[in-house]
C-alpha positions in Angstrom: -11.7 -3.6 -0.3 -13.1 -0.7 -1.1 -11.8 3.1 -1.8 -12.9 5.8 0.5 -13.0 9.3 -1.2 -15.3 12.6 -2.0 -17.9 12.5 -3.6 -19.2 15.8 -5.4 -22.6 16.8 -6.7 -22.8 19.8 -9.4 -25.9 21.2 -10.9 -24.2 20.8 -14.5 -20.6 21.7 -14.3 -18.6 18.8 -12.6 -16.5 18.5 -15.8 -15.4 22.3 -15.9 -14.6 22.1 -11.6 -12.8 19.2 -12.3 -10.2 20.6 -15.1 -10.1 23.7 -13.3 -9.1 22.0 -10.0 -6.8 20.0 -11.6 -5.2 23.1 -13.5 -4.9 24.4 -9.8 -2.8 21.4 -7.8 0.0 19.7 -8.8 -0.3 15.8 -9.4 -3.7 16.1 -10.3 -5.7 14.5 -13.9 -8.8 13.7 -15.0 -9.2 10.0 -15.4 -12.1 9.4 -17.1 -15.3 11.1 -17.8 -18.5 8.9 -18.3 -21.5 10.5 -20.6 -25.5 10.0 -19.4 -26.1 6.5 -20.4 -30.0 7.5 -20.6 -32.0 11.0 -19.9 -32.4 11.5 -16.0 -33.9 14.5 -14.1 -31.5 17.7 -15.2 -29.4 15.3 -17.4 -29.6 14.4 -21.3 -28.4 11.3 -22.7 -24.8 11.8 -23.9 -24.3 14.6 -21.8 -20.9 14.5 -19.3 -22.2 12.8 -15.9 -19.6 11.8 -13.9 -16.1 13.0 -14.1 -13.4 10.7 -12.3 -10.3 13.0 -11.2 -7.2 12.6 -9.0 -7.0 15.8 -6.8 -3.0 16.0 -5.7 -2.6 12.3 -5.5 -6.7 11.9 -3.9 -9.1 10.0 -6.2 -12.4 12.4 -6.2 -15.4 11.8 -8.1 -17.8 14.5 -9.4 -21.7 14.2 -10.7 -23.7 16.8 -12.8 -27.0 15.9 -12.0 -29.0 18.6 -11.7 -29.8 21.5 -8.8 -31.9 19.0 -6.5 -28.3 18.9 -4.0 -26.2 22.1 -4.0 -22.7 22.3 -2.2 -22.3 24.0 0.7 -19.5 24.4 3.7 -20.7 21.7 5.4 -17.9 19.9 3.0 -14.5 21.3 2.3 -11.1 20.5 0.9 -8.3 21.5 3.7 -5.4 22.6 1.7 -2.0 22.7 4.2 0.8 24.9 3.2 4.1 25.8 4.1 4.6 29.4 3.7 2.7 32.2 2.5 3.8 32.0 -1.0 2.0 28.9 -1.8 -1.0 30.0 0.5 -1.5 33.3 -1.8 -0.8 31.1 -4.8 -3.6 28.4 -3.8 -6.0 31.4 -2.5 -5.7 33.2 -5.5 -6.0 30.9 -7.9 -9.0 29.5 -6.0 -10.7 32.6 -5.9 -10.2 32.7 -10.1 -13.5 33.1 -11.8 -15.6 34.4 -9.6 -15.0 32.7 -5.9 -15.6 34.3 -2.7 -13.7 35.1 0.5 -15.5 33.9 3.7 -13.3 34.1 6.3 -10.8 32.2 8.9 -8.8 30.7 5.7 -12.0 29.8 4.3 -13.2 30.0 0.5 -15.9 29.1 -1.7 -14.7 28.5 -5.2 -16.9 29.6 -8.5 -18.4 26.2 -8.7 -19.8 26.6 -4.9 -17.0 24.1 -3.4 -15.5 25.3 0.2 -11.8 25.3 0.8 -9.6 26.0 3.8 -6.2 27.6 3.0 -4.2 27.5 6.0 -0.6 27.4 7.0 0.5 23.9 8.5 1.2 25.3 11.4 -2.1 26.6 12.5 -3.3 23.9 14.3 0.1 24.0 16.4 -0.4 27.7 17.0 -4.2 27.3 18.0 -5.5 23.9 18.9 -2.7 21.5 19.9 -2.5 20.4 23.6 1.0 21.6 23.7 0.4 25.3 22.3 1.2 28.2 25.3 -3.1 28.6 25.7 -2.0 32.6 25.7 -0.2 32.5 22.9 -2.9 30.4 20.9 -6.0 32.9 22.3 -3.8 35.6 20.8 -3.3 33.7 17.3 -6.7 32.6 17.2 -8.0 36.4 17.6 -6.0 37.4 15.1 -7.2 34.4 12.7 -10.9 35.5 13.5 -10.1 38.8 11.9 -8.6 37.7 8.9 -10.1 36.1 5.4 -6.9 34.9 3.7 -4.7 34.3 6.5 -0.9 36.3 7.4 1.4 33.4 8.4 4.2 36.2 9.7 0.7 37.9 11.9 -0.4 34.6 13.0 3.0 33.0 14.5 4.0 36.6 15.4 0.7 36.9 17.3 1.4 33.0 19.3 4.9 34.4 20.5 3.4 37.7 21.7 5.1 40.2 19.7 
């Protein structure tokens, strides 16, 4: 049996990125750092090369392997939260040090990794087959105007308030 897990490619700072992520999320830790066994393109022998970590219970591997590949928004981590306080805390933490707000609950951290920080109820308000179609349209319209999501505004829009 195998394990499916994300594998992230960084130019040269996978360890720094992993240290940052495990500081943000509970139930997280770095489990292993492998140093390059030989000189490779963009990586010198002995440099930190591969880092394995657990991110809120999920195993993740990251590699520092040069600029031939770059992270982009085609891959993101989704962070479902229960309340605005938690959303704000993760949003602010992930933007720390030079991240960028994008739109609709998306941001890019300072390492180039995309994140979606959204209320757990968002799918219920916008995409659920059980959602009120008019409420879903209103909530979606409000979401499209926001960068960091405002849970109270989304819920009010869904309810027609």
